[in-house]
N, C-alpha and C positions, 0 to 999 in steps of 0.2 A: 504493499499500500504506499502510495506517495503522500507525503505530508507537506502542507503549504500553510502560510499565514492566511492568505485569501485566495479563493477560487472565484473566478468571474465567469458567469454563463452568458455568453454573447460577445462577439467581437465587433460590435458596432461603435458609434461615437461615444455613447455613455460608458460602456464597458472598457473601451480603450483608454478613455480619460482617466478612469479609476486605476486601470492596470499600470499605466506609465507613472501616474502620481504616486501610487503605493510603492512601486518598485524603486522610485527615486528616493523614497524615505526608508529604504532598507528592507522592505517586506519581501518574502519569498512568495511570488504570485504566479498563478496559472490562469490562462484564458482558454475557454472551451467554446468552439463555434461549430454548429452542426450544418451550416449552409455556406454562404459566401463570406469570407473574411472582409471586414469593412462595414458590414451591415447593410440595411435597406438604402439609406440616403445616397451613398456614392455608387451603389450597384444598380438599384432598381427604384430610386426615389428622386429626391430633390436635385441631386447633381445632374443625372442624365436628362431629367425633365427640363432643367434650365438650359441645357445644351440645345435641345429641340426648341425651347421657347425663344432662344436668341434669334432664330430665323423668323419666328412668328412676330416678335417685336420689331425687327428690322423691316419686315414686310408691312406692318401696321404703320410705322413711321413714314415709310415711302408712300403708302396710300394717302396718308393725311396731307402730304406735301405735293400731291398732284395739282398742277396749276399754280403752285407756289414755289417753283424753281426745280421741280422734278417732273420727268415724263416717263411713264411706264412703271408698273408695279411688278417687282420680281416674283417669279414663281418658285415655290419650294420644291427642290429636288429631294424627294424622300430618301432615295437610296444613298445619296451623297450625305444627307443630314444624319442618317442612321450610321453610316460609316464613321462620321466625325464623333458621334456618341460612343460607338464601340471602341474607337481608338482611345478614348478616355477610360471607359469602364473595364476594358479587358485586362488592364494592368492593376486594378484595385486589389483583388484578392491576394495575388502573389506579393504585391508590394506591401500590403498590410501585414501579412504573415511574416514576410521577410524583415519588416521593421521590428516585430516582436522578437524574432530570433536574434537579430543584431543586438538588441538591447539586453538579451539574456533572460527574457521572460518566457517561461514555459508556455507552450501552446499546443492544444490538442484539437483535432478535427473529429467530431463525432457527436452523437446525441447523448446528452447528459440526463440523468434522473437521480432523485434522492433515494437512498436506501432507508429502511426503517431506523437504522442506528444513526442517521444524520450524515453518513458518508455519501459520496457521489460515485455513480457508476458511469463510465464513459467507455462503451464497448467492453473489452475484457480488462480495463484498467479501473482500479478503485482509488479514489482520492479522498483525503481527509483534510479539513481546513478549520482553522479557528473561526473564520467568517466566510460566508458565501454571499456574493452580490449577483442578483438576477437582473440581467440586462438583455433579455431576449426579444424585446420589441413587440411589434404587431405584424399581422399579416392581413391581406385583403379578405373581406368577408364575402362568402357566397350565399346569396339569399336562397331560402328553401322554396323553390318554385318547380313547376313541371318543366323538364328540360334543363335542369341545373347543370347537367354535364356538358352542355354546349356553351356555357358562359366562359368568357376570358376575364382576366383581371388587368389592373394597371401594370403588373409585371410583364404581361404579354404585350400590352400596347407599346411599352417603351423598348421593345425589342422586335418589332415587326419588320420582316424583310420587305413586305409590300403592304401599303395602307389601302384597305378596301374603298371602293367608291362611295359606299354608304355604311355608316357605323351607328350603333345605338349604345347610349351610356345610361346605365341604371343607377341614378343617384346624382344630385346636383350639389354635392358638397364641394370642398375645394378641389379634390382630385377630379371629379367629374367635370367641373367647370373648366379646369385647366386643360384636360385632355380634349374636351370639346373645342376649345380655342385652337389647340394644335391641329386637330384633324380638319377643322373648317378652313384654317389658313392653308393647309396642304391640299385642299381641293375636294375633300369628301363632303357628302351630304351627311349632316349630323343630326341625330335625334337625342335630346337630352331629357330624360324622364325623371321626375321627382315625386315622391309619395305625398308631399304636402304642398300647400301654397306658399310656404315660407322656407326656401332653401337658404343655406349659409346663415343659419340662425344666430351664430355667435357674432355676426357682423351687423352693422347699422342697416335697418330695414329700408330706409330711403335710398341709400347707396346701392344696396342689393337690387332694388327695383330698377334703378338706373342701369346697373350692369347687365341685368337680364334683358333690358330693352336693347342695349348695344349688341348683345349676343344674337338677339332676334333680328336686328337690323343687318347683321352680318350674314344672315341666312340660316342660322341654327334653329332647328325646330324644337323649341322649348315647351315641354308639356308638364304642367304642374298639377298637383292634386290627383294623381293617378299612379297605379303600380303596374308593372309588367308581371303577369301571372303565368305566362307560358312562352317558352321558346322552343321551336320545332324546326328541323331541317326542311328546307324547300329547295331541292336540287343542291347546288353548291353554295346556297345562301341559307337564310333563316327567316322564318315567319315569327314575328313578335306579336303577342296579343296582350292587351291591357285589361285591367279590372272592369272598365266601362265598355268593353267589347270592341275597341278599335284595334286594327292590326295593319302591319305593313311588312314588307320584305326588306331585309338588311343584310349587309355582308358579314358583320361580326357584332356580337353583343358583349359589352364589357360591364362587369359588376363593379360599380364605383360608389357603392352605398356603405361606406364605413370600413373599419378595420377592427380586428379582434386581437386581444393579447395572446402571445405565444406562450402558453403555460400547460397545455394539455398533456404533454409527455414528461413533464418534470416531476410528477407525483408529489406536489407540494403538500398534499394532505398527510403524507408520511412524516413530515417534520412540522406539522401544525402551522402552516402558513395560510392565513385567510385570504380569500380572493372574492371579487365581485365580477359581474359581467363585464366591467370596465377595466379590470386588471387587479394587481396585487395591492392589498391594503397596507399602507405604511403610516408611521407617525411623522412628526416634524424633524426627525433625524433620519428619515428614509429607512427606518427599521421596521420589519414586518412583525407579525404576532409571534415569530420565533426570534429571540434577541440576537441570535447569531446569523440571521439571514436578512439581507438588505436588498433593496430593489431601486433601480434607476431607469429613467427613460420611458418610452412609450408603453412599457408593460405595467406601469404604475397607475393605480386609480387615483387621480388628483385633478383639481380644477384647472391647473395651468395647461396651456396648449401643448399637445403632443408634437413637439418640434425638435429637430436635431440639436440646435443650440441649448435647448433646455436639458436634454440628455447629457450633453457635454458638461454643462454647469453642475448638474447633479453628481456626475462622476468625479469632478474636481472637488465638490463638497465632501464626498465620502473619503477622498484622500486625506482630508483634515480630520473628519469625524472619527475615522478608524485608527488614527495615530496620535490624537490629542485628547488627554483626559478632560472630561467635562466640556466637550465641544459644544458651542451654541447650536441652537436649532437652525435649520436651513432658512434663509431669507431670500426670496426671489426678487430680482429687479423687475422693472416693467418689461413686458415681453411683447414685441411686435409680431403680428400675423399678417401674411400677404397672400392674396390670391393672384396668381400671375396670368398675364395675357397681353393682348394688344393694349387693353386698358386694364390697369391693376387696381385691386381693392385692398386697402391696408388699414389696420386698426391697432391702437396702442393705448394702454392705460385705462383711465375712467372712460367708459363708453358714453355716447350721447344718451342712450336709454337710461343708464344709471344716473347720469346728471339730471335728467328730466324727473326722476323719482326723488331727487334731493335738491329742489330749487333753491333752498336757503343756503346750500353749500356751494353750488356750481351754477355757471351759466354757459350756454353753448352759442358759439358764433358760427353760423352756417354761411360759408363764403363761396360765391360763384367765382372760380378762378379763370374762367375762359378768357377774360379780357386782361389778365395779368400778363406782363411781358413774357415771363418764362413759358407760358402755355401758348400765347399767341404766336411766338416765333416757331413752334413746332406744330401749330395748327391742331391743338388739342381742344376740340369743341365741347367736351363733356367734363372738364376738370372741376372738381368740387371738394371742399374740405369742411368738416365739422370740427372745430377746435373747442375742447372743454377747458374752461378756466375756473380755478378756485377763487371764489369771491373774496375770501379773506386776504389772501396773499397776491392775487392777480396773476399767479403763475399758471402756465399751461400744465395740465395734469392728464390730458388724454386727447386723442384725435382719431378721426375716421377720414380716409382719403380715397377718392376715386379719380384716377388720372393715368396718363402714360408715364408719369414720373412718381407714382405713389411709393414705390419701394425706397426711392432716395429720400423723399420728403419724410417718410415715417422714421427712417434711421436718424435724420437730423433731429427730429422731435424726440426720439429716444434719448439722445444725448442731452437735450434741453431738460427733459423731465427728470432723468436719472441724476443730473447735477443740480437740480433745483434752481435753474436759472430763471430769473424774472426778466421783465422787459428792460429794466435798466442795464442788467448784465449783458443781455443780448445786444442792446444798442451801443454798448461800450466795446463791442467786438467788431473789428473791421474784416468783413468777408470779401472774397473775390466777387466782383460785380461785372455783369449781371449773371447771377446763378441762383439755383434753388436755395442754396444756403443763405444768400443775401435776402431772400424773401422772408426769413424768419422774423425780421424786424416788423413785419406787417400783420402777424397773426394775433397780436394781442388786441 
């Protein structure tokens, strides 16, 4: 039996952050990965998606500038775009594992599970550790419908050799909306189906409505308030049928309605680790109901967004928590969330809805940005921001943004909020002009 100070289950961003941090503090660490080293984000998630999205964004900016200095909207070459994506992703697993080996961190490839005595079984190897960190993440959820076996997931979409002329996406969360934008820009007819009338529920409702209108304007068939109940082969394509009896023929159907924690094979019950449908239950030290088992990243049931930077932050926290007596509870900074596309939707901090529920504490400034220079020059006709200000201090404490520049704006505001900068402090900073950063002066 091999003995370690800490064994980490999952070689993604959260697990790797903990592994390198604990190793640097002198611990004997092992990392176990059953799938691709590096985890979902660099292999099948945010990184490859953003490579595809780069072409979508460039195409959108070119389209906006037609008649304003540009002629001709570029066409997306799917094969070339996919080749660019694979050139990046193909080196991730070996590079990640090679980094662990070079650092002297033990690494095992295989399926891990707990034994009744608290040890871990990985194939024919048995591991014992003072502490275990579960960082196994989430996987796409497949809905229980007739014809479930014909469904694909986001994993499949991000590695398609050929994009069908017609695709259907089940679920208009951030994954569904982003894949819809990519497929639409690449020339496919896209059907985006969502079970309720309010997709992207975590984001500002007005801006979601604006975004869905833009997707519809781009030719995406957005269907709200209905479910797909059956998928059946129709020649070399598929017939999709909804709850209200509508049907159509499509080339592929992708399940994009959420993700589930990867815990089924771990046998957490053997070591008395409590779980919910949303993941592993932890306290404010990321400790489970077993004091020697911790959890980080998307596998955790917590209110913070399930995002790669959050997983990395938690992994870094456990580096301190597992090596420092009486370590403080984890304290999260403000966390930005972004839905990417030709037009991006971003949100941070106190939401406009939360502000509306506490009118004595906050006020919301709803700004039409379309006539601001930063947006006029790129011909962004739908730019809008809702800025949440704290009445007592006058500081910005939250924002929701819809624009081609939303990801950049929300990151600037992240810095402003995290550093507690007020209007005076911002005005005393000289930014390069004219830029999105110099616009911060006008948000108060």
